[in-house]
C-alpha positions as CSV (number, residue, x, y, z in Angstrom):
1,X,1.3,95.8,66.8
2,X,0.1,93.7,63.8
3,X,0.6,90.0,63.8
4,X,3.1,90.4,61.0
5,X,5.1,93.0,62.9
6,X,5.1,90.5,65.9
7,X,6.5,87.8,63.6
8,X,9.2,90.2,62.4
9,X,10.2,91.2,66.0
10,X,10.1,87.5,67.0
11,X,12.4,86.5,64.2
12,X,14.7,89.5,65.1
13,X,14.9,88.4,68.7
14,X,15.6,84.9,67.7
15,X,18.5,86.1,65.6
16,X,19.7,88.3,68.5
17,X,19.7,85.3,70.8
18,X,21.6,83.1,68.3
19,X,24.2,85.8,67.7
20,X,25.4,85.7,71.2
21,X,26.2,81.9,70.7
22,X,28.7,83.0,68.2
23,X,28.3,80.2,65.6
24,X,28.3,81.7,62.2
25,X,26.4,78.6,60.8
26,X,23.6,79.3,63.3
27,X,23.5,83.1,62.4
28,X,23.4,82.9,58.6
29,X,20.0,81.4,58.3
30,X,18.5,84.6,59.6
31,X,20.1,86.5,56.6
32,X,18.7,86.7,53.1
33,X,21.6,86.3,50.5
34,X,22.8,88.5,49.1
35,X,22.7,91.0,52.0
36,X,24.6,94.1,53.1
37,X,26.3,94.9,56.3
38,X,27.0,98.6,56.7
39,X,29.0,100.2,59.5
40,X,31.6,102.9,60.1
41,X,34.2,100.1,59.3
42,X,32.8,99.7,55.7
43,X,30.3,98.1,53.5
44,X,30.3,94.3,53.4
45,X,28.4,92.5,50.8
46,X,27.3,89.0,51.9
47,X,26.6,87.4,48.4
48,X,26.2,83.8,49.6
49,X,26.0,81.7,52.7
50,X,29.7,81.0,52.6
51,X,30.7,84.7,52.6
52,X,28.1,85.4,55.3
53,X,29.7,82.7,57.5
54,X,33.2,84.0,56.9
55,X,32.0,87.6,57.7
56,X,30.3,86.5,61.0
57,X,33.4,84.3,61.9
58,X,35.6,87.4,61.7
59,X,33.1,89.6,63.5
60,X,32.6,87.2,66.3
61,X,36.3,86.6,66.6
62,X,36.9,90.2,66.8
63,X,34.3,90.7,69.6
64,X,35.6,87.7,71.6
65,X,39.2,89.0,71.5
66,X,37.9,92.1,73.1
67,X,36.2,90.0,75.8
68,X,32.6,89.9,74.5
69,X,30.4,87.2,76.1
70,X,26.7,88.5,76.0
71,X,24.4,91.2,74.8
72,X,21.3,92.7,76.2
73,X,18.5,94.1,73.9
74,X,17.3,97.5,75.2
75,X,15.1,98.6,72.4
76,X,13.3,97.1,69.3
77,X,10.9,98.9,67.0
78,X,9.3,97.2,64.0
79,X,7.8,99.1,60.9
80,X,6.1,97.0,58.2
81,X,6.6,98.7,54.8
82,X,4.9,96.1,52.6
83,X,3.8,92.5,52.7
84,X,7.3,91.4,52.2
85,X,9.4,94.3,53.6
86,X,10.0,95.6,57.1
87,X,12.3,97.7,59.3
88,X,13.7,96.9,62.7
89,X,15.4,99.5,64.7
90,X,17.3,98.1,67.6
91,X,19.6,99.2,70.3
92,X,21.7,96.8,72.5
93,X,24.6,96.7,74.9
94,X,27.4,94.2,74.6
95,X,29.2,92.9,77.9
96,X,32.6,91.4,78.7
97,X,33.2,88.2,80.5
98,X,33.7,90.4,83.7
99,X,30.2,92.1,83.3
100,X,31.7,95.4,82.1
101,X,30.0,97.4,79.3
102,X,32.0,96.7,76.1
103,X,29.9,98.9,73.9
104,X,26.5,100.2,73.0
105,X,25.2,99.5,69.5
106,X,22.3,100.7,67.4
107,X,21.3,99.2,64.1
108,X,18.6,99.6,61.4
109,X,17.7,96.2,59.8
110,X,15.9,95.8,56.6
111,X,14.0,92.5,56.6
112,X,12.5,90.8,53.6
113,X,10.0,88.0,53.6
114,X,11.2,85.4,51.1
115,X,9.5,82.0,50.7
116,X,7.4,82.8,53.8
117,X,10.3,83.5,56.1
118,X,11.5,86.9,57.3
119,X,15.2,87.3,56.8
120,X,17.6,90.2,57.3
121,X,18.6,91.8,54.0
122,X,20.6,94.8,55.3
123,X,22.2,95.9,58.5
124,X,23.0,99.5,58.9
125,X,24.9,100.3,62.2
126,X,24.6,103.8,63.5
127,X,25.9,105.9,66.4
128,X,24.1,104.9,69.6
129,X,24.0,108.5,70.6
130,X,21.7,109.3,67.7
131,X,18.0,108.7,67.9
132,X,16.1,107.2,65.2
133,X,12.3,106.5,65.5
134,X,10.3,104.8,63.0
135,X,6.9,106.2,62.4
């Protein structure tokens, strides 16, 4: 893996860790604004930091009401597309406070390097049963 790909993966893993804390203000620095969050529930444009914080506040609240407390990362793959553009394909499991599996998730992230820092520009959630391999 190239050093740039390693940096992208390190940034993604840091975001993954911070997401579990559940503080939207800690999550949003990992996002480029504007950015898009796409899932079966719809497409959400995060045009600025305030909108991103509100979105993640609602998302975390919804997860917490379902018993969410932590996630484990089971797969990460990075593909550098350009000097300032990369894809991250990731799979994870979310767990409840009792240790039960809440859900499996898969997502494709587009990351953009802006002002020397890799940030998430899009998140596209996809069905965990589907396989996606970056070549």
